[in-house]
N, C-alpha and C positions, 0 to 999 in steps of 0.2 A: 734730728738726733735720734728720735725714736725708731725711725726706719733703719738707720745705720746700726743702732744697738740690736735690733731684731736680726739683721743680717749677720752680725758678729756672733750673736747667741746661737743662731741656727748652724753657722759654720763650726763653732766649737762643739756643739752637740753632735754634729755629723762626724767630726774628727774623733771624738771620744767613742762614738759608736763603732767606727771603723777599727779603732785600736782594740776595743773589746772583742770584736769579731775575729781579728787576727790572732789575738792571744787565745781565744777559745778554740780556734782551729788548730793552734799549735799544741796546746796542753791537753785538749780533749780528743785529739786525733787517735784513732784506733788503727794500728797497722794491720793490713790485710795480707794474708799469706799469698805470696806471688804465684803459687800454684793454682789459685782460683782463677786468675787471669789466663794462665796457660791452658787450663782445662776449658775455660769459656771459649778460647780461640780454637780449640779442637772440635767443639760442638757446631752443628750446622746452623744454629741461630733461628730455627723454626719456631721456637717458643710454643710448641704445640701442647705441652703438658702431659704427653704420653708417658713420661718417666715418673709421673706422680708429683712433680714439683711445679711451681708457678711458671718457670721458664728456664732457659739454658743457664743463665747466671745463677739462679737459685739452686739448680741441680749441681753446678760446679762447686758452689759453696758447701753443699751437703756432702759431696764426695770428700772434700778436704777436711771439713770440720766435724762431720758426723759419721764418716766412714760408709757413706752410701755406696752401693755396688757400682762398679765402673762401666758395666754393660747395660745400663738402663735406657740408653738413648736408642729408640726404635728407628729413628730417621737416619742416624749415623751408622748404625749397624756394627758389624764386627771391626771394621777399620777404625771407626771412632773409638770403640771400646779399647782397642789395642793402643791407640795414641794416649788415651786417658790413663791406661794402666802403666804406660811408660813414664808418664809424669809422676804418678804415685808410687812407682817402683813395686807394683804388684802384678799378679797374673790376671789377665783379662777375663778368663773363664769363657764358657760357651754363650754365644748370643742366640737366643731362641727366636726364630721368625714367628711373629704374631700378626694376624690380620683379622679384619672385621668380617662377620657373617650376618646377613640379614635373615633372621629366623622366621621367614614367611614365604609362602609360595602363592600368595593371593593376588596375582596379577589380574589384569582385565580378562574377563571371561572365566575366571576361576573362582573368585570371591564375589559375592553379590554386593549390591549397594543399598543403603537405606534411603538415601536421597541424593539429589544432585547438588553438589556444593558449588557455590558461586562467590564465595568470600575471598578474603586475603589468601594469596598463594603461599601458605605456611602450614606445615603439619601441626605446629603448636597452636595456631589460631583455629584450625579446623577441629582439632581435638577438643576444644572448649565447647563446640556445638554438638551436644549429644554424643560425644566421644568420637566424632568424625563420621564421614559418609560411608565408610566400609561397614558391611553387615557384621563382620568379625570385629569384636571390641579389642582384639589383640593383634590385628593385622596392620600392615604397612599402609599409611595414608597416601604416600606417593607424591607429596608436594615438594619434596627436595630440601628439607631443612638440613639433612645429612650432607647433601651435595654442596650446599653453601658453606657448611662447616669444614669440609675437607680441603686442605691446602695443597693436596697433591693430585687432584683430579682422579682419585681412585674409586669414586662412586658416582653412579648415574641412575636416573629413573628410566626404566624400560618397561613398557606396557603397564604403566601405573604402579610399578613396584621398584624399590631401590635395589640396586645390584652392585656388588663390590668387585673391582678388578684386583684380584689377589696379588698380581705382579707389581702393581703400582702402590698398593696399600703398605704403609709403614707401621701400622699398628698403634698409631698415636691415640686412638680412642675418641677423637673429636666428634666423629659421627655418632658414636654411642651416646655421648653426652647430649647431643642435639636431638636425639630421637625421643619424642614425647611418649611413645608407646613402649620404650625400653625393650625393643626386640632386636637390637643390634648387639651381638656378642663378640667377644674377642676369642679367637681360636688359634691354637698353636700345635695342632696334631694333624699334619698333612696326610697321614695314613689311617686316620681313625674317623668314623662317620659323625655326622652332625644331624640333629633332629631339627628339621626346617619348619618348625611350628611352635608357637608360644600360646596357643589357645587352651585355656583351662576350663572351657565349658564341657558339659557332658556330650558324649558322642553324637547323640541324636540331634542336638542343637548345632553342633559343628557341621554335620552333614547338610543341614538346611542353609548354612551360611557359606560354606566353602567346599569345593570338591577335592581340595588337596590339603586338608587339615588332619591332625592326629585325632583319632576317635577313641583313644584309650582302650583298644581291643586287647592289649597285653600280649599279642602274639610275639612281639619282639622280646618282651620280658620272659615269656615262657620258653622261648627257644634259644636264648643266649647261653652258650656253653660256659661262659665265665661269670654269669649273673651280674653283668656289668651295666645292664640297662633296666630301669624301673619306671613304672608309671607313677608319677607324683603329681597330685592335683589335676588329674585327668590328662596329663601330657607326658610323653616319654622323656626321660632324662638319662644321660650316659655318665657313668663313673669312669673317667679316663684312666684312673689308676688301675682299674681292672680290665678295661677294654684292650683287646689284642688286635682289633681291626680286621677280624675274620670276615665281616660282611654278612653274617647270618641275619642280623636284624634288618638289613636292607632287603634281603631276599624275602623275608617273612612279612614285611609291612604291606598291607593291602592297599594303602593310600599313597605309597611311594613318598612318604614324608621324610624318611631317613636316607641320607645321601653321603657319598664320599666328597671331600672338599674339591677334588678335581672335576666333579660333575656339577658343582654348584655354580661356578663362575663362567 
């Protein structure tokens, strides 16, 4: 009898639990705007986070519920933005092409090494050992954490330094997040130069470490007709709101650190 009673009791409890769950699902259900599903279907499903949201579904929800811009998906590009705009009944606006740039020229034979690294093949791991094997504390370690992070095959390590294929890059920023040295930047100015160095050391020290580093000589700053480039923290930085892409800074740089995007990749 005790066994039968236990079975009956468990069955009753199970049925009551099921009833409670069904009622809870019915009365606590929150209706989702059908446009969220429509926009999610328009997105490529990469879930790369380049839009600034946790994934495609989160971005779709933000567009519908918070009014997020419809052209934030770097992977989908203009076509995706147009589809989302159609769902929302708004104008898509211009989609700006953004791609990653590795602000370093310290490939093999250019930047010296402090020691021979034989540990785990990871930039993050190597960086924990005295900042990594590179003599430049701000240089690319070259073990490919960025390569592993990229879902689109847009970045590779060549001669010990990461290099981005701008044609393949969708601007998701995954490589930027993966770089322990924080030397991967997002660029969206195809006709304006980039300073290919992130070394904040004094010029004399840079010369000892790397033959292609910014030495803060200020020739770019002194000669820029628009005053669009300044040396900040011992390294040149460009104000793209002022820059006209004239190329004067490129011509004046003695270390050839400043380059046009077309000459980088």
